[in-house]
PDB file of N, CA, C and O in Angstrom, chain B, residues numbered from 101:
ATOM      1  N   MET B 101     -74.643  61.263-138.605  1.00  0.00           N
ATOM      2  CA  MET B 101     -73.341  60.617-139.668  1.00  0.00           C
ATOM      3  C   MET B 101     -73.906  60.730-141.073  1.00  0.00           C
ATOM      4  O   MET B 101     -73.051  60.549-141.940  1.00  0.00           O
ATOM      5  N   ILE B 102     -74.535  60.861-141.301  1.00  0.00           N
ATOM      6  CA  ILE B 102     -75.166  61.228-143.227  1.00  0.00           C
ATOM      7  C   ILE B 102     -74.827  62.454-143.168  1.00  0.00           C
ATOM      8  O   ILE B 102     -73.936  62.764-143.959  1.00  0.00           O
ATOM      9  N   LEU B 103     -75.319  63.458-142.348  1.00  0.00           N
ATOM     10  CA  LEU B 103     -74.560  64.700-142.935  1.00  0.00           C
ATOM     11  C   LEU B 103     -73.312  64.823-143.524  1.00  0.00           C
ATOM     12  O   LEU B 103     -72.874  64.965-144.665  1.00  0.00           O
ATOM     13  N   LEU B 104     -72.671  64.679-141.888  1.00  0.00           N
ATOM     14  CA  LEU B 104     -71.224  64.473-142.115  1.00  0.00           C
ATOM     15  C   LEU B 104     -70.284  63.601-143.594  1.00  0.00           C
ATOM     16  O   LEU B 104     -69.320  63.993-144.252  1.00  0.00           O
ATOM     17  N   ILE B 105     -70.913  62.616-143.654  1.00  0.00           N
ATOM     18  CA  ILE B 105     -70.812  62.283-145.321  1.00  0.00           C
ATOM     19  C   ILE B 105     -71.239  63.047-146.206  1.00  0.00           C
ATOM     20  O   ILE B 105     -70.360  63.109-147.065  1.00  0.00           O
ATOM     21  N   PHE B 106     -72.498  63.960-146.616  1.00  0.00           N
ATOM     22  CA  PHE B 106     -72.884  64.488-147.547  1.00  0.00           C
ATOM     23  C   PHE B 106     -71.325  65.622-146.873  1.00  0.00           C
ATOM     24  O   PHE B 106     -70.164  65.225-146.972  1.00  0.00           O
ATOM     25  N   ALA B 107     -71.554  66.441-146.495  1.00  0.00           N
ATOM     26  CA  ALA B 107     -70.562  67.539-145.996  1.00  0.00           C
ATOM     27  C   ALA B 107     -69.495  66.810-146.507  1.00  0.00           C
ATOM     28  O   ALA B 107     -69.283  67.262-147.632  1.00  0.00           O
ATOM     29  N   LEU B 108     -68.468  65.630-146.177  1.00  0.00           N
ATOM     30  CA  LEU B 108     -67.126  65.290-146.665  1.00  0.00           C
ATOM     31  C   LEU B 108     -67.152  65.292-148.542  1.00  0.00           C
ATOM     32  O   LEU B 108     -66.497  66.125-149.168  1.00  0.00           O
ATOM     33  N   GLY B 109     -68.104  64.112-149.311  1.00  0.00           N
ATOM     34  CA  GLY B 109     -68.219  64.518-150.406  1.00  0.00           C
ATOM     35  C   GLY B 109     -68.658  66.229-151.255  1.00  0.00           C
ATOM     36  O   GLY B 109     -68.098  66.751-152.219  1.00  0.00           O
ATOM     37  N   THR B 110     -69.786  66.713-150.474  1.00  0.00           N
ATOM     38  CA  THR B 110     -69.336  68.285-151.230  1.00  0.00           C
ATOM     39  C   THR B 110     -67.966  68.611-150.978  1.00  0.00           C
ATOM     40  O   THR B 110     -67.573  69.176-151.999  1.00  0.00           O
ATOM     41  N   LEU B 111     -66.924  68.538-150.041  1.00  0.00           N
ATOM     42  CA  LEU B 111     -65.865  68.898-150.072  1.00  0.00           C
ATOM     43  C   LEU B 111     -65.041  68.690-151.141  1.00  0.00           C
ATOM     44  O   LEU B 111     -64.516  69.359-152.032  1.00  0.00           O
ATOM     45  N   LEU B 112     -65.097  67.483-150.752  1.00  0.00           N
ATOM     46  CA  LEU B 112     -64.328  66.932-151.585  1.00  0.00           C
ATOM     47  C   LEU B 112     -64.603  67.288-153.188  1.00  0.00           C
ATOM     48  O   LEU B 112     -63.628  67.696-153.820  1.00  0.00           O
ATOM     49  N   GLY B 113     -65.672  67.178-153.770  1.00  0.00           N
ATOM     50  CA  GLY B 113     -66.427  67.594-155.224  1.00  0.00           C
ATOM     51  C   GLY B 113     -65.948  68.502-155.379  1.00  0.00           C
ATOM     52  O   GLY B 113     -65.309  68.519-156.431  1.00  0.00           O
ATOM     53  N   ILE B 114     -65.901  69.637-154.652  1.00  0.00           N
ATOM     54  CA  ILE B 114     -65.564  71.373-154.643  1.00  0.00           C
ATOM     55  C   ILE B 114     -63.927  71.394-154.939  1.00  0.00           C
ATOM     56  O   ILE B 114     -63.372  72.029-155.836  1.00  0.00           O
ATOM     57  N   LEU B 115     -63.279  70.503-153.916  1.00  0.00           N
ATOM     58  CA  LEU B 115     -61.877  70.172-153.921  1.00  0.00           C
ATOM     59  C   LEU B 115     -61.361  69.718-155.407  1.00  0.00           C
ATOM     60  O   LEU B 115     -60.516  70.347-156.044  1.00  0.00           O
ATOM     61  N   ALA B 116     -61.977  68.579-155.832  1.00  0.00           N
ATOM     62  CA  ALA B 116     -61.415  68.211-157.550  1.00  0.00           C
ATOM     63  C   ALA B 116     -62.141  68.474-158.593  1.00  0.00           C
ATOM     64  O   ALA B 116     -61.940  67.856-159.639  1.00  0.00           O
ATOM     65  N   GLY B 117     -63.456  69.773-158.469  1.00  0.00           N
ATOM     66  CA  GLY B 117     -63.751  70.175-159.810  1.00  0.00           C
ATOM     67  C   GLY B 117     -62.811  71.519-159.684  1.00  0.00           C
ATOM     68  O   GLY B 117     -62.228  71.911-160.695  1.00  0.00           O
ATOM     69  N   GLY B 118     -62.656  72.272-158.355  1.00  0.00           N
ATOM     70  CA  GLY B 118     -61.796  73.441-158.786  1.00  0.00           C
ATOM     71  C   GLY B 118     -59.934  73.165-159.454  1.00  0.00           C
ATOM     72  O   GLY B 118     -59.258  73.874-160.199  1.00  0.00           O
ATOM     73  N   GLY B 119     -59.632  71.897-158.804  1.00  0.00           N
ATOM     74  CA  GLY B 119     -58.384  71.228-159.727  1.00  0.00           C
ATOM     75  C   GLY B 119     -58.489  71.068-160.615  1.00  0.00           C
ATOM     76  O   GLY B 119     -57.553  71.406-161.339  1.00  0.00           O
ATOM     77  N   LEU B 120     -59.831  70.365-161.311  1.00  0.00           N
ATOM     78  CA  LEU B 120     -60.016  70.186-162.741  1.00  0.00           C
ATOM     79  C   LEU B 120     -59.520  71.804-163.575  1.00  0.00           C
ATOM     80  O   LEU B 120     -58.654  71.999-164.428  1.00  0.00           O
ATOM     81  N   CYS B 121     -60.467  72.759-162.912  1.00  0.00           N
ATOM     82  CA  CYS B 121     -60.699  74.177-163.503  1.00  0.00           C
ATOM     83  C   CYS B 121     -59.587  74.925-163.751  1.00  0.00           C
ATOM     84  O   CYS B 121     -59.356  75.555-164.784  1.00  0.00           O
ATOM     85  N   VAL B 122     -58.754  74.822-162.565  1.00  0.00           N
ATOM     86  CA  VAL B 122     -57.446  75.398-162.780  1.00  0.00           C
ATOM     87  C   VAL B 122     -56.543  74.556-164.013  1.00  0.00           C
ATOM     88  O   VAL B 122     -55.919  75.173-164.876  1.00  0.00           O
ATOM     89  N   ARG B 123     -56.574  73.519-163.960  1.00  0.00           N
ATOM     90  CA  ARG B 123     -55.924  72.920-164.856  1.00  0.00           C
ATOM     91  C   ARG B 123     -56.339  72.951-166.216  1.00  0.00           C
ATOM     92  O   ARG B 123     -55.467  72.509-166.963  1.00  0.00           O
ATOM     93  N   TYR B 124     -57.417  73.338-166.811  1.00  0.00           N
ATOM     94  CA  TYR B 124     -57.616  73.788-167.990  1.00  0.00           C
ATOM     95  C   TYR B 124     -57.480  74.773-167.932  1.00  0.00           C
ATOM     96  O   TYR B 124     -56.847  75.153-168.917  1.00  0.00           O
ATOM     97  N   LEU B 125     -57.783  75.743-167.118  1.00  0.00           N
ATOM     98  CA  LEU B 125     -57.377  77.212-167.441  1.00  0.00           C
ATOM     99  C   LEU B 125     -55.880  77.435-167.729  1.00  0.00           C
ATOM    100  O   LEU B 125     -55.570  78.186-168.653  1.00  0.00           O
ATOM    101  N   ARG B 126     -55.334  77.081-167.300  1.00  0.00           N
ATOM    102  CA  ARG B 126     -53.752  76.884-167.321  1.00  0.00           C
ATOM    103  C   ARG B 126     -53.379  75.935-168.767  1.00  0.00           C
ATOM    104  O   ARG B 126     -52.510  76.228-169.588  1.00  0.00           O
ATOM    105  N   ARG B 127     -53.794  75.387-168.789  1.00  0.00           N
ATOM    106  CA  ARG B 127     -53.682  74.827-170.448  1.00  0.00           C
ATOM    107  C   ARG B 127     -53.814  75.617-171.591  1.00  0.00           C
ATOM    108  O   ARG B 127     -53.164  75.584-172.636  1.00  0.00           O
ATOM    109  N   GLU B 128     -55.099  76.602-171.124  1.00  0.00           N
ATOM    110  CA  GLU B 128     -55.732  76.644-172.284  1.00  0.00           C
ATOM    111  C   GLU B 128     -55.130  78.672-172.663  1.00  0.00           C
ATOM    112  O   GLU B 128     -54.879  79.373-173.644  1.00  0.00           O
ATOM    113  N   ILE B 129     -55.168  78.806-171.129  1.00  0.00           N
ATOM    114  CA  ILE B 129     -54.093  80.299-170.885  1.00  0.00           C
ATOM    115  C   ILE B 129     -52.820  80.265-171.662  1.00  0.00           C
ATOM    116  O   ILE B 129     -52.401  81.160-172.397  1.00  0.00           O
ATOM    117  N   ALA B 130     -52.242  79.075-171.395  1.00  0.00           N
ATOM    118  CA  ALA B 130     -50.600  78.705-172.007  1.00  0.00           C
ATOM    119  C   ALA B 130     -50.983  78.689-173.925  1.00  0.00           C
ATOM    120  O   ALA B 130     -50.561  79.535-174.714  1.00  0.00           O
ATOM    121  N   ALA B 131     -51.706  77.712-174.217  1.00  0.00           N
ATOM    122  CA  ALA B 131     -51.292  77.609-175.349  1.00  0.00           C
ATOM    123  C   ALA B 131     -51.867  78.925-176.401  1.00  0.00           C
ATOM    124  O   ALA B 131     -51.471  79.121-177.550  1.00  0.00           O
ATOM    125  N   ASP B 132     -52.704  79.584-175.798  1.00  0.00           N
ATOM    126  CA  ASP B 132     -53.240  80.838-176.412  1.00  0.00           C
ATOM    127  C   ASP B 132     -51.827  81.797-176.431  1.00  0.00           C
ATOM    128  O   ASP B 132     -51.382  82.163-177.519  1.00  0.00           O
ATOM    129  N   ILE B 133     -51.255  82.121-175.357  1.00  0.00           N
ATOM    130  CA  ILE B 133     -49.816  83.365-175.662  1.00  0.00           C
ATOM    131  C   ILE B 133     -48.751  82.517-175.607  1.00  0.00           C
ATOM    132  O   ILE B 133     -47.718  82.945-175.091  1.00  0.00           O
ATOM    133  N   GLY B 134     -48.784  81.380-176.041  1.00  0.00           N
ATOM    134  CA  GLY B 134     -47.576  80.766-177.002  1.00  0.00           C
ATOM    135  C   GLY B 134     -47.460  81.551-178.296  1.00  0.00           C
ATOM    136  O   GLY B 134     -46.549  82.377-178.247  1.00  0.00           O
ATOM    137  N   PRO B 135     -48.062  81.524-179.321  1.00  0.00           N
ATOM    138  CA  PRO B 135     -47.896  81.994-180.601  1.00  0.00           C
ATOM    139  C   PRO B 135     -48.012  83.747-180.404  1.00  0.00           C
ATOM    140  O   PRO B 135     -48.081  84.249-181.526  1.00  0.00           O
ATOM    141  N   GLN B 136     -48.037  84.387-179.738  1.00  0.00           N
ATOM    142  CA  GLN B 136     -47.833  85.727-179.547  1.00  0.00           C
ATOM    143  C   GLN B 136     -46.477  86.038-178.919  1.00  0.00           C
ATOM    144  O   GLN B 136     -45.721  86.956-179.235  1.00  0.00           O
ATOM    145  N   LEU B 137     -46.237  84.780-177.636  1.00  0.00           N
ATOM    146  CA  LEU B 137     -44.668  85.076-177.449  1.00  0.00           C
ATOM    147  C   LEU B 137     -43.513  84.546-178.741  1.00  0.00           C
ATOM    148  O   LEU B 137     -42.642  85.387-178.963  1.00  0.00           O
ATOM    149  N   ARG B 138     -43.448  83.543-179.403  1.00  0.00           N
ATOM    150  CA  ARG B 138     -43.143  83.791-180.862  1.00  0.00           C
ATOM    151  C   ARG B 138     -43.048  85.054-181.505  1.00  0.00           C
ATOM    152  O   ARG B 138     -41.961  85.617-181.636  1.00  0.00           O
ATOM    153  N   ARG B 139     -44.134  85.541-181.921  1.00  0.00           N
ATOM    154  CA  ARG B 139     -44.609  86.650-182.154  1.00  0.00           C
ATOM    155  C   ARG B 139     -43.624  87.887-182.065  1.00  0.00           C
ATOM    156  O   ARG B 139     -42.796  88.255-182.898  1.00  0.00           O
ATOM    157  N   ILE B 140     -43.905  88.375-180.957  1.00  0.00           N
ATOM    158  CA  ILE B 140     -42.765  89.238-180.209  1.00  0.00           C
ATOM    159  C   ILE B 140     -41.215  88.885-179.871  1.00  0.00           C
ATOM    160  O   ILE B 140     -40.319  89.702-179.659  1.00  0.00           O
ATOM    161  N   GLN B 141     -41.093  87.092-179.874  1.00  0.00           N
ATOM    162  CA  GLN B 141     -39.709  87.060-179.671  1.00  0.00           C
ATOM    163  C   GLN B 141     -39.207  87.674-181.249  1.00  0.00           C
ATOM    164  O   GLN B 141     -38.333  88.537-181.340  1.00  0.00           O
ATOM    165  N   SER B 142     -39.822  87.152-182.302  1.00  0.00           N
ATOM    166  CA  SER B 142     -39.314  87.320-184.003  1.00  0.00           C
ATOM    167  C   SER B 142     -39.110  88.820-184.241  1.00  0.00           C
ATOM    168  O   SER B 142     -38.155  89.223-184.905  1.00  0.00           O
ATOM    169  N   GLU B 143     -40.037  89.663-183.681  1.00  0.00           N
ATOM    170  CA  GLU B 143     -39.996  91.544-183.977  1.00  0.00           C
ATOM    171  C   GLU B 143     -38.399  91.283-183.166  1.00  0.00           C
ATOM    172  O   GLU B 143     -37.389  91.575-183.806  1.00  0.00           O
ATOM    173  N   LEU B 144     -38.294  90.846-182.055  1.00  0.00           N
ATOM    174  CA  LEU B 144     -37.219  91.483-181.084  1.00  0.00           C
ATOM    175  C   LEU B 144     -36.084  90.959-181.536  1.00  0.00           C
ATOM    176  O   LEU B 144     -35.026  91.312-181.014  1.00  0.00           O
ATOM    177  N   ASP B 145     -36.096  89.974-182.643  1.00  0.00           N
ATOM    178  CA  ASP B 145     -34.782  89.621-182.769  1.00  0.00           C
ATOM    179  C   ASP B 145     -34.755  90.778-184.191  1.00  0.00           C
ATOM    180  O   ASP B 145     -33.851  91.613-184.175  1.00  0.00           O
ATOM    181  N   LEU B 146     -35.564  90.792-185.157  1.00  0.00           N
ATOM    182  CA  LEU B 146     -35.437  91.226-185.752  1.00  0.00           C
ATOM    183  C   LEU B 146     -34.817  92.627-185.644  1.00  0.00           C
ATOM    184  O   LEU B 146     -33.855  92.927-186.350  1.00  0.00           O
ATOM    185  N   ILE B 147     -35.369  93.508-184.747  1.00  0.00           N
ATOM    186  CA  ILE B 147     -34.612  94.716-184.143  1.00  0.00           C
ATOM    187  C   ILE B 147     -33.309  94.651-183.719  1.00  0.00           C
ATOM    188  O   ILE B 147     -32.488  95.568-183.694  1.00  0.00           O
ATOM    189  N   GLU B 148     -33.148  93.281-183.320  1.00  0.00           N
ATOM    190  CA  GLU B 148     -31.795  93.239-182.709  1.00  0.00           C
ATOM    191  C   GLU B 148     -30.800  92.958-184.130  1.00  0.00           C
ATOM    192  O   GLU B 148     -29.708  93.520-184.049  1.00  0.00           O
ATOM    193  N   ALA B 149     -30.985  92.334-185.143  1.00  0.00           N
ATOM    194  CA  ALA B 149     -30.539  92.753-186.352  1.00  0.00           C
ATOM    195  C   ALA B 149     -30.051  93.666-186.719  1.00  0.00           C
ATOM    196  O   ALA B 149     -28.924  94.159-186.695  1.00  0.00           O
ATOM    197  N   THR B 150     -31.344  93.983-187.225  1.00  0.00           N
ATOM    198  CA  THR B 150     -30.778  95.954-187.449  1.00  0.00           C
ATOM    199  C   THR B 150     -30.290  96.526-186.669  1.00  0.00           C
ATOM    200  O   THR B 150     -29.565  97.302-187.291  1.00  0.00           O
ATOM    201  N   LEU B 151     -30.148  96.732-185.480  1.00  0.00           N
ATOM    202  CA  LEU B 151     -29.388  98.028-184.599  1.00  0.00           C
ATOM    203  C   LEU B 151     -28.073  97.235-185.210  1.00  0.00           C
ATOM    204  O   LEU B 151     -27.249  97.976-185.746  1.00  0.00           O
ATOM    205  N   ASN B 152     -27.819  96.049-185.200  1.00  0.00           N
ATOM    206  CA  ASN B 152     -26.203  95.222-184.811  1.00  0.00           C
ATOM    207  C   ASN B 152     -25.640  95.737-186.389  1.00  0.00           C
ATOM    208  O   ASN B 152     -24.584  96.371-186.402  1.00  0.00           O
ATOM    209  N   PHE B 153     -26.248  95.502-187.530  1.00  0.00           N
ATOM    210  CA  PHE B 153     -26.265  96.145-188.233  1.00  0.00           C
ATOM    211  C   PHE B 153     -25.665  97.492-188.815  1.00  0.00           C
ATOM    212  O   PHE B 153     -24.640  97.756-189.444  1.00  0.00           O
ATOM    213  N   ALA B 154     -26.759  98.250-188.329  1.00  0.00           N
ATOM    214  CA  ALA B 154     -26.609  99.435-188.204  1.00  0.00           C
ATOM    215  C   ALA B 154     -25.077  99.839-187.652  1.00  0.00           C
ATOM    216  O   ALA B 154     -24.234 100.446-188.314  1.00  0.00           O
ATOM    217  N   LEU B 155     -24.923  99.354-186.275  1.00  0.00           N
ATOM    218  CA  LEU B 155     -23.938  99.845-185.342  1.00  0.00           C
ATOM    219  C   LEU B 155     -22.324  98.694-186.465  1.00  0.00           C
ATOM    220  O   LEU B 155     -21.175  99.109-186.616  1.00  0.00           O
ATOM    221  N   VAL B 156     -22.542  98.162-186.674  1.00  0.00           N
ATOM    222  CA  VAL B 156     -21.712  97.566-187.927  1.00  0.00           C
ATOM    223  C   VAL B 156     -20.684  98.569-188.953  1.00  0.00           C
ATOM    224  O   VAL B 156     -19.494  98.837-189.113  1.00  0.00           O
ATOM    225  N   SER B 157     -22.282  98.965-189.608  1.00  0.00           N
ATOM    226  CA  SER B 157     -22.346 100.125-190.417  1.00  0.00           C
ATOM    227  C   SER B 157     -21.792 101.364-190.399  1.00  0.00           C
ATOM    228  O   SER B 157     -21.314 101.891-191.404  1.00  0.00           O
ATOM    229  N   ARG B 158     -21.831 101.962-189.106  1.00  0.00           N
ATOM    230  CA  ARG B 158     -21.402 102.732-188.471  1.00  0.00           C
ATOM    231  C   ARG B 158     -20.063 102.901-188.385  1.00  0.00           C
ATOM    232  O   ARG B 158     -19.514 103.970-188.651  1.00  0.00           O
ATOM    233  N   TYR B 159     -19.300 101.583-187.909  1.00  0.00           N
ATOM    234  CA  TYR B 159     -18.470 101.802-187.303  1.00  0.00           C
ATOM    235  C   TYR B 159     -17.227 101.655-188.474  1.00  0.00           C
ATOM    236  O   TYR B 159     -16.126 102.206-188.468  1.00  0.00           O
ATOM    237  N   THR B 160     -17.874 100.596-189.602  1.00  0.00           N
ATOM    238  CA  THR B 160     -16.531 100.680-190.822  1.00  0.00           C
ATOM    239  C   THR B 160     -16.620 101.995-191.550  1.00  0.00           C
ATOM    240  O   THR B 160     -15.649 102.375-192.205  1.00  0.00           O
ATOM    241  N   GLU B 161     -18.098 102.963-191.457  1.00  0.00           N
ATOM    242  CA  GLU B 161     -17.660 104.213-192.130  1.00  0.00           C
ATOM    243  C   GLU B 161     -17.003 104.987-191.330  1.00  0.00           C
ATOM    244  O   GLU B 161     -16.507 105.998-191.827  1.00  0.00           O
ATOM    245  N   VAL B 162     -16.891 104.829-190.448  1.00  0.00           N
ATOM    246  CA  VAL B 162     -15.605 104.961-189.313  1.00  0.00           C
ATOM    247  C   VAL B 162     -14.414 105.172-189.152  1.00  0.00           C
ATOM    248  O   VAL B 162     -13.777 106.147-188.753  1.00  0.00           O
ATOM    249  N   GLY B 163     -14.126 104.080-189.529  1.00  0.00           N
ATOM    250  CA  GLY B 163     -13.344 103.633-189.746  1.00  0.00           C
ATOM    251  C   GLY B 163     -12.621 103.587-191.087  1.00  0.00           C
ATOM    252  O   GLY B 163     -11.405 103.397-191.052  1.00  0.00           O
ATOM    253  N   THR B 164     -13.097 103.705-192.017  1.00  0.00           N
ATOM    254  CA  THR B 164     -12.312 103.348-193.048  1.00  0.00           C
ATOM    255  C   THR B 164     -12.509 105.125-193.787  1.00  0.00           C
ATOM    256  O   THR B 164     -12.184 105.370-194.949  1.00  0.00           O
ATOM    257  N   GLY B 165     -13.186 106.354-192.668  1.00  0.00           N
ATOM    258  CA  GLY B 165     -13.278 107.610-193.667  1.00  0.00           C
ATOM    259  C   GLY B 165     -12.001 108.158-193.967  1.00  0.00           C
ATOM    260  O   GLY B 165     -10.933 107.552-193.877  1.00  0.00           O
ATOM    261  N   PRO B 166     -12.207 109.636-194.421  1.00  0.00           N
ATOM    262  CA  PRO B 166     -10.610 110.449-194.767  1.00  0.00           C
ATOM    263  C   PRO B 166     -10.084 110.556-193.841  1.00  0.00           C
ATOM    264  O   PRO B 166     -10.790 110.799-192.863  1.00  0.00           O
ATOM    265  N   ALA B 167      -8.581 110.439-193.627  1.00  0.00           N
ATOM    266  CA  ALA B 167      -8.113 110.949-192.057  1.00  0.00           C
ATOM    267  C   ALA B 167      -8.002 112.238-192.111  1.00  0.00           C
ATOM    268  O   ALA B 167      -7.382 112.897-192.946  1.00  0.00           O
ATOM    269  N   ARG B 168      -8.834 112.736-190.877  1.00  0.00           N
ATOM    270  CA  ARG B 168      -8.804 114.451-190.873  1.00  0.00           C
ATOM    271  C   ARG B 168      -7.242 115.143-190.245  1.00  0.00           C
ATOM    272  O   ARG B 168      -6.659 114.569-189.326  1.00  0.00           O
ATOM    273  N   ALA B 169      -6.800 116.164-190.746  1.00  0.00           N
ATOM    274  CA  ALA B 169      -5.472 116.843-190.511  1.00  0.00           C
ATOM    275  C   ALA B 169      -6.216 117.582-189.201  1.00  0.00           C
ATOM    276  O   ALA B 169      -7.265 118.224-189.141  1.00  0.00           O
ATOM    277  N   THR B 170      -5.247 117.225-188.192  1.00  0.00           N
ATOM    278  CA  THR B 170      -5.547 117.991-186.767  1.00  0.00           C
ATOM    279  C   THR B 170      -4.749 119.258-186.989  1.00  0.00           C
ATOM    280  O   THR B 170      -3.526 119.180-187.107  1.00  0.00           O
ATOM    281  N   VAL B 171      -5.438 120.537-187.059  1.00  0.00           N
ATOM    282  CA  VAL B 171      -5.213 121.680-187.281  1.00  0.00           C
ATOM    283  C   VAL B 171      -4.070 122.304-185.659  1.00  0.00           C
ATOM    284  O   VAL B 171      -4.394 122.459-184.481  1.00  0.00           O
ATOM    285  N   LEU B 172      -3.001 122.465-186.232  1.00  0.00           N
ATOM    286  CA  LEU B 172      -2.441 122.976-184.786  1.00  0.00           C
ATOM    287  C   LEU B 172      -2.158 124.576-184.485  1.00  0.00           C
ATOM    288  O   LEU B 172      -1.245 125.076-185.143  1.00  0.00           O
ATOM    289  N   PRO B 173      -2.814 125.369-183.610  1.00  0.00           N
ATOM    290  CA  PRO B 173      -2.634 126.977-183.689  1.00  0.00           C
ATOM    291  C   PRO B 173      -0.797 127.189-183.611  1.00  0.00           C
ATOM    292  O   PRO B 173       0.114 126.615-183.014  1.00  0.00           O
ATOM    293  N   PRO B 174      -0.914 128.448-184.662  1.00  0.00           N
ATOM    294  CA  PRO B 174       0.548 128.835-184.705  1.00  0.00           C
ATOM    295  C   PRO B 174       1.206 128.577-183.096  1.00  0.00           C
ATOM    296  O   PRO B 174       0.545 128.128-182.159  1.00  0.00           O
ATOM    297  N   PRO B 175       2.303 128.876-183.045  1.00  0.00           N
ATOM    298  CA  PRO B 175       2.971 128.667-181.520  1.00  0.00           C
ATOM    299  C   PRO B 175       3.189 130.401-180.880  1.00  0.00           C
ATOM    300  O   PRO B 175       3.661 131.283-181.598  1.00  0.00           O
ATOM    301  N   ARG B 176       2.992 130.513-180.225  1.00  0.00           N
ATOM    302  CA  ARG B 176       3.291 131.732-179.494  1.00  0.00           C
ATOM    303  C   ARG B 176       4.350 132.425-179.349  1.00  0.00           C
ATOM    304  O   ARG B 176       5.444 131.936-179.067  1.00  0.00           O
ATOM    305  N   ALA B 177       4.096 133.795-179.553  1.00  0.00           N
ATOM    306  CA  ALA B 177       5.776 134.155-179.033  1.00  0.00           C
ATOM    307  C   ALA B 177       5.979 134.038-177.616  1.00  0.00           C
ATOM    308  O   ALA B 177       5.124 133.594-176.850  1.00  0.00           O
ATOM    309  N   SER B 178       7.198 134.467-177.249  1.00  0.00           N
ATOM    310  CA  SER B 178       7.394 133.597-176.232  1.00  0.00           C
ATOM    311  C   SER B 178       7.560 135.821-175.578  1.00  0.00           C
ATOM    312  O   SER B 178       7.741 136.833-176.256  1.00  0.00           O
ATOM    313  N   ASP B 179       7.415 135.669-174.386  1.00  0.00           N
ATOM    314  CA  ASP B 179       7.081 137.449-173.701  1.00  0.00           C
ATOM    315  C   ASP B 179       9.239 137.438-173.755  1.00  0.00           C
ATOM    316  O   ASP B 179       9.788 138.526-173.926  1.00  0.00           O
ATOM    317  N   ASP B 180       9.989 136.345-173.617  1.00  0.00           N
ATOM    318  CA  ASP B 180      11.518 136.667-173.171  1.00  0.00           C
ATOM    319  C   ASP B 180      12.166 137.398-173.714  1.00  0.00           C
ATOM    320  O   ASP B 180      13.319 137.603-173.332  1.00  0.00           O
TER     321      ASP B 180
END
């Protein structure tokens, strides 16, 4: 009977210790990756803003550029 109580106590101790270890590791991992994620998000926002600016500039340049005349080929003489 004493051996059974000792085994049950050991198993409960291992379970509680593992739970605390997992909780601690999850908190540390989340705290460590947070600043990196914010830095990556700010870099992505900067790339997106630069790309949008380039597209708007290009569309404006194309829209306000001088109109090019379309040169049509001379009409062919009919063989009639």
